[in-house]
DSSP file (Angstrom, degrees, kcal/mol; ACC not computed):
  #  RESIDUE AA STRUCTURE BP1 BP2  ACC     N-H-->O    O-->H-N    N-H-->O    O-->H-N    TCO  KAPPA ALPHA  PHI   PSI    X-CA   Y-CA   Z-CA
    1    1 A M              0   0    0      0, 0.0     2,-0.4     0, 0.0     0, 0.0   0.000 360.0 360.0 360.0 131.5    0.0    0.0    0.0
    2    2 A Q        -     0   0    0      1,-0.0     2,-0.5     2,-0.0     0, 0.0  -0.625 360.0-144.7 -83.4 132.1    1.4    3.3   -1.0
    3    3 A K        +     0   0    0     -2,-0.4     2,-0.3     2,-0.0    -1,-0.0  -0.830  24.4 174.6 -99.7 127.5    1.6    5.9    1.7
    4    4 A S        -     0   0    0     -2,-0.5     2,-0.4     2,-0.0    -2,-0.0  -0.962  13.9-167.6-135.0 155.8    0.9    9.5    0.7
    5    5 A C        -     0   0    0     -2,-0.3     2,-0.4     2,-0.0    17,-0.1  -0.987  10.1-150.9-143.4 124.3    0.6   12.8    2.5
    6    6 A Q        -     0   0    0     -2,-0.4     2,-0.4    15,-0.2    -2,-0.0  -0.785  18.0-167.1 -94.6 138.5   -0.6   16.1    1.2
    7    7 A K        -     0   0    0     -2,-0.4     2,-0.5    15,-0.1    14,-0.2  -0.963  15.2-143.7-127.3 145.6    0.8   19.3    2.8
    8    8 A I  E     -A   20   0A   0     12,-3.0    12,-2.9    -2,-0.4     2,-0.5  -0.935  16.8-165.5-106.6 128.7   -0.2   22.8    2.6
    9    9 A V  E     -A   19   0A   0     -2,-0.5     2,-0.5    10,-0.2    10,-0.2  -0.960   5.9-154.2-120.2 126.8    2.6   25.3    2.6
   10   10 A R  E     -A   18   0A   0      8,-2.6     7,-2.9    -2,-0.5     8,-1.6  -0.877  10.6-158.4-105.0 129.9    1.9   29.0    3.2
   11   11 A I  E     -A   16   0A   0     -2,-0.5     2,-0.4     5,-0.2     5,-0.2  -0.919  10.2-177.2-110.9 132.1    4.4   31.5    1.7
   12   12 A E  E >  S-A   15   0A   0      3,-2.6     3,-2.2    -2,-0.4    -2,-0.0  -0.995  72.9 -18.4-127.3 125.2    4.9   35.1    3.0
   13   13 A D  T 3  S-     0   0    0     -2,-0.4     3,-0.1     1,-0.3    -1,-0.1   0.836 128.4 -50.9  50.9  39.5    7.3   37.5    1.3
   14   14 A G  T 3  S+     0   0    0      1,-0.2     2,-0.4    17,-0.0    -1,-0.3   0.490 118.2 106.5  81.5   1.8    9.1   34.6   -0.5
   15   15 A L  E <  S-A   12   0A   0     -3,-2.2    -3,-2.6    15,-0.0     2,-0.7  -0.890  78.4-111.0-115.8 145.3    9.6   32.6    2.7
   16   16 A I  E     +A   11   0A   0     -2,-0.4    -5,-0.2    -5,-0.2    18,-0.1  -0.652  39.9 173.1 -70.7 116.7    7.9   29.5    3.9
   17   17 A A  E     +     0   0A   0     -7,-2.9    11,-2.2    -2,-0.7     2,-0.3   0.772  58.1   6.6 -99.1 -32.4    5.9   30.7    6.8
   18   18 A E  E     -AB  10  27A   0     -8,-1.6    -8,-2.6     9,-0.3     2,-0.4  -0.999  51.3-157.5-157.0 146.0    3.9   27.7    7.7
   19   19 A I  E     -AB   9  26A   0      7,-2.5     7,-2.9    -2,-0.3     2,-0.4  -0.998   9.6-170.5-128.0 130.3    3.4   23.9    6.9
   20   20 A Y  E     +AB   8  25A   0    -12,-2.9   -12,-3.0    -2,-0.4     5,-0.2  -0.991   8.8 178.8-124.6 123.3    0.2   22.1    7.6
   21   21 A D        -     0   0    0      3,-1.4   -15,-0.2    -2,-0.4     4,-0.1   0.188  62.2 -90.6-106.5  14.8    0.2   18.3    7.2
   22   22 A G  S    S+     0   0    0      2,-0.2     3,-0.1   -14,-0.1   -15,-0.1   0.192 121.9  54.2  97.3 -20.3   -3.4   17.6    8.2
   23   23 A L  S    S+     0   0    0      1,-0.4     2,-0.3     0, 0.0    -1,-0.1   0.729 114.0   2.6-116.6 -42.8   -2.6   17.1   11.8
   24   24 A L        -     0   0    0      2,-0.0    -3,-1.4    -5,-0.0     2,-0.4  -0.987  60.5-120.5-148.0 156.5   -0.7   20.2   13.0
   25   25 A Y  E     -B   20   0A   0     -2,-0.3     2,-0.4    -5,-0.2    -5,-0.2  -0.820  23.7-163.1 -95.7 134.5    0.6   23.6   11.8
   26   26 A R  E     -B   19   0A   0     -7,-2.9    -7,-2.5    -2,-0.4     2,-0.3  -0.983   7.7-150.1-114.9 129.7    4.3   24.2   12.0
   27   27 A H  E     -B   18   0A   0     -2,-0.4     2,-0.3    -9,-0.2    -9,-0.3  -0.812  13.3-170.2-104.0 142.5    5.6   27.8   11.8
   28   28 A F        -     0   0    0    -11,-2.2     3,-0.1    -2,-0.3   -13,-0.0  -0.910  26.0-168.2-130.8 153.1    8.9   28.8   10.4
   29   29 A T  S    S+     0   0    0     -2,-0.3     2,-0.3     1,-0.2   -12,-0.1   0.424  80.6  39.4-116.8  -7.2   11.1   31.9   10.2
   30   30 A D     >  -     0   0    0    -14,-0.1     4,-1.5     1,-0.1    -1,-0.2  -0.998  69.1-134.2-146.8 145.3   13.6   30.6    7.6
   31   31 A N  H  > S+     0   0    0     -2,-0.3     4,-3.3     1,-0.2     5,-0.3   0.847 101.5  63.3 -65.7 -34.9   13.4   28.6    4.4
   32   32 A D  H  > S+     0   0    0      1,-0.2     4,-2.4     2,-0.2    -1,-0.2   0.943 108.0  41.9 -54.8 -51.5   16.4   26.3    5.3
   33   33 A T  H  > S+     0   0    0      1,-0.2     4,-2.0     2,-0.2    -1,-0.2   0.887 116.7  48.0 -66.5 -38.7   14.6   24.9    8.3
   34   34 A A  H  X S+     0   0    0     -4,-1.5     4,-2.4     2,-0.2    -2,-0.2   0.921 111.5  49.7 -68.9 -42.8   11.3   24.6    6.6
   35   35 A L  H  X S+     0   0    0     -4,-3.3     4,-2.9     1,-0.2     5,-0.2   0.908 110.0  50.5 -62.7 -42.5   12.8   22.9    3.5
   36   36 A R  H  X S+     0   0    0     -4,-2.4     4,-2.8    -5,-0.3     5,-0.3   0.905 110.0  51.5 -62.8 -39.6   14.7   20.4    5.7
   37   37 A E  H  X S+     0   0    0     -4,-2.0     4,-1.7    -5,-0.2    -2,-0.2   0.941 112.4  45.1 -58.0 -49.6   11.4   19.7    7.5
   38   38 A L  H  X S+     0   0    0     -4,-2.4     4,-2.0     1,-0.2    -2,-0.2   0.947 118.4  43.4 -62.4 -50.2    9.6   19.0    4.2
   39   39 A L  H  X S+     0   0    0     -4,-2.9     4,-3.0     1,-0.2     5,-0.4   0.871 110.3  53.7 -65.4 -40.8   12.4   16.9    2.8
   40   40 A M  H  X S+     0   0    0     -4,-2.8     4,-1.6    -5,-0.2     5,-0.2   0.885 112.2  44.7 -65.8 -37.3   13.1   14.9    6.0
   41   41 A E  H  < S+     0   0    0     -4,-1.7    -1,-0.2    -5,-0.3    -2,-0.2   0.923 115.9  48.0 -73.3 -40.7    9.5   13.8    6.3
   42   42 A D  H  < S+     0   0    0     -4,-2.0    -2,-0.2    -5,-0.2    -1,-0.2   0.912 122.8  30.4 -65.9 -43.9    9.3   13.0    2.5
   43   43 A V  H  < S-     0   0    0     -4,-3.0    -1,-0.2     2,-0.2    -2,-0.2   0.741  93.5-141.8 -91.7 -20.2   12.4   11.0    2.2
   44   44 A G     <  +     0   0    0     -4,-1.6     2,-0.2    -5,-0.4    -3,-0.1   0.679  65.4  99.8  71.5  18.7   12.4    9.6    5.8
   45   45 A L  S    S-     0   0    0     -6,-0.3     2,-0.5    -5,-0.2    -1,-0.3  -0.764  88.2 -75.5-125.9 173.2   16.1    9.9    6.1
   46   46 A D     >  -     0   0    0     -2,-0.2     4,-1.9     1,-0.2     5,-0.2  -0.577  38.1-152.0 -71.5 119.0   18.7   12.2    7.6
   47   47 A F  H  > S+     0   0    0     -2,-0.5     4,-2.4     1,-0.2    -1,-0.2   0.833  92.3  53.8 -62.8 -34.5   18.8   15.2    5.3
   48   48 A D  H  > S+     0   0    0      2,-0.2     4,-2.7     1,-0.2    -1,-0.2   0.915 108.9  50.7 -65.7 -41.5   22.4   16.1    6.1
   49   49 A G  H  > S+     0   0    0      2,-0.2     4,-2.0     1,-0.2    -2,-0.2   0.889 111.3  47.4 -65.7 -36.0   23.5   12.6    5.2
   50   50 A I  H  X S+     0   0    0     -4,-1.9     4,-2.2     2,-0.2    -1,-0.2   0.940 112.9  48.9 -66.2 -46.2   21.6   12.7    1.9
   51   51 A L  H  X S+     0   0    0     -4,-2.4     4,-2.3     1,-0.2    -2,-0.2   0.900 110.5  50.8 -59.9 -42.1   23.1   16.2    1.1
   52   52 A Q  H  X S+     0   0    0     -4,-2.7     4,-2.9     2,-0.2     5,-0.3   0.914 108.4  52.8 -61.5 -44.6   26.6   14.9    1.9
   53   53 A T  H  X S+     0   0    0     -4,-2.0     4,-2.3     1,-0.2    -1,-0.2   0.926 112.2  44.0 -60.0 -45.1   26.1   11.9   -0.4
   54   54 A Y  H  X S+     0   0    0     -4,-2.2     4,-2.5     2,-0.2    -1,-0.2   0.878 111.7  53.7 -68.3 -38.9   25.1   14.1   -3.3
   55   55 A E  H  X S+     0   0    0     -4,-2.3     4,-2.3     2,-0.2    -2,-0.2   0.948 111.6  45.4 -57.6 -51.7   27.9   16.6   -2.6
   56   56 A K  H  X S+     0   0    0     -4,-2.9     4,-3.0     1,-0.2     5,-0.2   0.918 110.9  53.3 -62.7 -42.8   30.5   13.8   -2.7
   57   57 A L  H  X S+     0   0    0     -4,-2.3     4,-2.3    -5,-0.3    -1,-0.2   0.926 109.2  47.8 -60.3 -44.2   29.0   12.3   -5.8
   58   58 A I  H  X S+     0   0    0     -4,-2.5     4,-2.1     1,-0.2    -1,-0.2   0.894 113.7  48.9 -64.1 -39.1   29.2   15.6   -7.7
   59   59 A H  H  X S+     0   0    0     -4,-2.3     4,-2.1    -5,-0.2    -2,-0.2   0.913 111.2  48.6 -63.5 -43.8   32.8   16.0   -6.6
   60   60 A D  H  X S+     0   0    0     -4,-3.0     4,-2.6     2,-0.2    -2,-0.2   0.871 110.8  51.0 -65.4 -38.6   33.7   12.5   -7.6
   61   61 A L  H  X S+     0   0    0     -4,-2.3     4,-2.1    -5,-0.2     7,-0.2   0.943 111.6  46.7 -66.2 -47.3   32.1   12.9  -11.1
   62   62 A A  H  < S+     0   0    0     -4,-2.1     7,-0.3     1,-0.2    -2,-0.2   0.866 116.0  46.3 -65.5 -33.0   34.0   16.2  -11.7
   63   63 A A  H  < S+     0   0    0     -4,-2.1    -2,-0.2     1,-0.2    -1,-0.2   0.910 116.7  43.0 -73.1 -42.1   37.3   14.6  -10.5
   64   64 A S  H  < S+     0   0    0     -4,-2.6    -2,-0.2     1,-0.2    -1,-0.2   0.719 119.0  41.6 -79.2 -21.9   36.8   11.4  -12.5
   65   65 A F    >X  +     0   0    0     -4,-2.1     3,-2.8    -5,-0.2     4,-0.9  -0.652  62.4 179.1-128.7  77.2   35.6   12.9  -15.7
   66   66 A P  G >4 S+     0   0    0      0, 0.0     3,-0.6     0, 0.0    -1,-0.1   0.795  81.6  63.5 -47.4 -34.0   37.7   16.1  -16.5
   67   67 A Q  G 34 S+     0   0    0      1,-0.2     4,-0.3     2,-0.1    -5,-0.1   0.747 104.7  46.2 -63.6 -22.3   35.8   16.6  -19.6
   68   68 A L  G <> S+     0   0    0     -3,-2.8     4,-2.6    -7,-0.2     5,-0.2   0.627  88.6  88.5 -93.1 -15.4   32.6   17.1  -17.6
   69   69 A R  H <X S+     0   0    0     -4,-0.9     4,-3.1    -3,-0.6     5,-0.2   0.863  86.1  50.6 -54.1 -41.6   34.1   19.5  -15.0
   70   70 A P  H  > S+     0   0    0      0, 0.0     4,-1.8     0, 0.0    -1,-0.2   0.915 112.8  46.6 -63.1 -42.5   33.4   22.7  -17.0
   71   71 A R  H  > S+     0   0    0     -4,-0.3     4,-0.7    -3,-0.2    -2,-0.2   0.889 114.6  46.9 -62.8 -42.6   29.7   21.7  -17.5
   72   72 A I  H >< S+     0   0    0     -4,-2.6     3,-1.1     1,-0.2     4,-0.5   0.938 110.2  54.3 -62.6 -49.1   29.3   20.7  -13.8
   73   73 A A  H >< S+     0   0    0     -4,-3.1     3,-1.2     1,-0.3    -2,-0.2   0.857 102.2  56.3 -56.4 -36.8   31.0   24.0  -12.7
   74   74 A E  H 3< S+     0   0    0     -4,-1.8    -1,-0.3     1,-0.2    -2,-0.2   0.732 105.7  52.7 -73.4 -16.6   28.7   26.2  -14.6
   75   75 A Q  T << S+     0   0    0     -3,-1.1    -1,-0.2    -4,-0.7    -2,-0.2   0.529 104.9  66.9 -87.9  -6.6   25.7   24.6  -12.8
   76   76 A L  S <  S-     0   0    0     -3,-1.2     3,-0.1    -4,-0.5     2,-0.0  -0.657  95.9 -85.4-110.9 163.9   27.1   25.2   -9.3
   77   77 A P    >   -     0   0    0      0, 0.0     3,-2.2     0, 0.0     4,-0.3  -0.378  63.4 -82.8 -64.8 151.8   27.8   28.4   -7.3
   78   78 A E  T 3  S+     0   0    0      1,-0.3    -4,-0.0     2,-0.1    -5,-0.0  -0.313 117.2  15.2 -56.9 127.2   31.2   30.0   -8.0
   79   79 A G  T 3> S+     0   0    0     -3,-0.1     4,-2.0    25,-0.1    -1,-0.3   0.397  88.8 119.5  87.6  -2.4   33.9   28.2   -6.0
   80   80 A W  H <> S+     0   0    0     -3,-2.2     4,-2.7     1,-0.2     5,-0.2   0.896  73.4  48.8 -62.0 -43.6   31.8   25.2   -5.1
   81   81 A L  H  > S+     0   0    0     -4,-0.3     4,-2.2     2,-0.2    -1,-0.2   0.869 110.2  52.2 -68.0 -35.8   34.0   22.6   -6.8
   82   82 A E  H  > S+     0   0    0      2,-0.2     4,-2.1     1,-0.2    -1,-0.2   0.925 111.5  47.2 -66.1 -42.5   37.1   24.1   -5.1
   83   83 A W  H  X S+     0   0    0     -4,-2.0     4,-2.0     1,-0.2    -2,-0.2   0.904 111.2  51.5 -63.6 -39.3   35.3   23.8   -1.7
   84   84 A A  H  X S+     0   0    0     -4,-2.7     4,-3.3     2,-0.2    -1,-0.2   0.848 106.3  54.8 -66.9 -32.0   34.3   20.2   -2.6
   85   85 A E  H  X S+     0   0    0     -4,-2.2     4,-1.5     1,-0.2    -1,-0.2   0.932 110.6  45.4 -64.7 -44.7   37.9   19.3   -3.4
   86   86 A E  H  < S+     0   0    0     -4,-2.1    -2,-0.2     1,-0.2    -1,-0.2   0.889 121.1  39.5 -61.7 -38.1   38.9   20.5    0.0
   87   87 A S  H  < S+     0   0    0     -4,-2.0     8,-0.5    -5,-0.2    -2,-0.2   0.838 127.1  26.4 -80.2 -37.8   36.1   18.7    1.7
   88   88 A Y  H  < S+     0   0    0     -4,-3.3    -3,-0.2    -5,-0.1    -2,-0.2   0.311  79.1 123.4-121.4   7.7   35.9   15.4   -0.2
   89   89 A S  S >< S-     0   0    0     -4,-1.5     3,-1.7    -5,-0.2   -29,-0.0  -0.390  74.5-108.8 -66.7 155.9   39.3   14.6   -1.7
   90   90 A D  T 3  S+     0   0    0      1,-0.3    -1,-0.1     4,-0.0     4,-0.1   0.809 118.1  44.8 -60.6 -31.8   40.5   11.2   -0.5
   91   91 A D  T 3  S+     0   0    0      2,-0.1    -1,-0.3     3,-0.0    -2,-0.1   0.498  95.7  92.0 -94.0  -0.4   43.2   12.6    1.8
   92   92 A A  S <  S-     0   0    0     -3,-1.7     2,-0.1    -7,-0.1    -5,-0.1  -0.688  87.1-106.7 -87.3 143.2   40.9   15.3    3.3
   93   93 A P        -     0   0    0      0, 0.0     2,-0.4     0, 0.0    -4,-0.1  -0.407  41.6 -98.6 -68.0 148.6   39.1   14.4    6.5
   94   94 A T        -     0   0    0     -4,-0.1    -6,-0.1    -2,-0.1    -7,-0.1  -0.528  42.5-156.0 -70.6 125.7   35.4   13.9    5.9
   95   95 A L        -     0   0    0     -8,-0.5     2,-0.1    -2,-0.4     3,-0.1  -0.715  24.8-101.0-102.0 151.1   33.5   17.0    7.0
   96   96 A P        -     0   0    0      0, 0.0     2,-0.1     0, 0.0    -1,-0.1  -0.431  52.5 -95.0 -67.6 147.3   29.9   17.1    8.0
   97   97 A S        +     0   0    0     -2,-0.1     2,-0.3   -49,-0.1   -45,-0.1  -0.393  50.2 175.7 -69.0 139.0   27.7   18.3    5.2
   98   98 A R        -     0   0    0     -2,-0.1     2,-0.8   -47,-0.1     3,-0.1  -0.875  47.4 -78.5-131.8 168.3   26.8   21.9    5.1
   99   99 A N    >>  -     0   0    0     -2,-0.3     3,-0.9     1,-0.2     4,-0.9  -0.590  44.3-157.9 -66.9 106.3   24.9   24.2    2.7
  100  100 A A  H >> S+     0   0    0     -2,-0.8     4,-1.5     1,-0.3     3,-0.5   0.835  87.8  58.0 -61.8 -34.9   27.7   24.6    0.1
  101  101 A S  H 34 S+     0   0    0      1,-0.2    -1,-0.3     2,-0.2    -2,-0.1   0.813 104.9  51.8 -67.8 -26.8   26.2   27.8   -1.3
  102  102 A A  H <4 S+     0   0    0     -3,-0.9    -1,-0.2     1,-0.2    -2,-0.2   0.738 109.1  51.2 -73.7 -22.3   26.5   29.4    2.2
  103  103 A Q  H << S+     0   0    0     -4,-0.9     2,-0.3    -3,-0.5    -2,-0.2   0.787  89.0  90.5 -86.4 -29.0   30.0   28.4    2.5
  104  104 A V     <  -     0   0    0     -4,-1.5     2,-0.3     2,-0.0   -25,-0.1  -0.506  54.5-176.6 -75.5 129.1   31.3   29.8   -0.8
  105  105 A T              0   0    0     -2,-0.3    -2,-0.0     1,-0.1    -3,-0.0  -0.885 360.0 360.0-121.0 155.6   32.5   33.3   -0.7
  106  106 A G              0   0    0     -2,-0.3    -1,-0.1   -27,-0.0   -27,-0.1   0.462 360.0 360.0 102.0 360.0   33.8   35.5   -3.5
């Protein structure tokens, strides 16, 4: 049997202000927290773990296929691949996943 859940999301000034899942209302003051809440419930897994997996996959693809690196780089925030190289290269210690766009400066 497939499990489905409909959610109502209220947006104010471009921010997710409230999520209603049929049982309770949850109020938010920032999109990051609200998006994590939506995604964690939908995928049923640790959001940071999922994010780290995708970050590492993108890094590994760019490192393994130099011909794809320019195409990958143009889809990401400036400096993201350099950040990923520092974070995910084989000799670098594994860092906890963070929002890559918030880390990149310049």
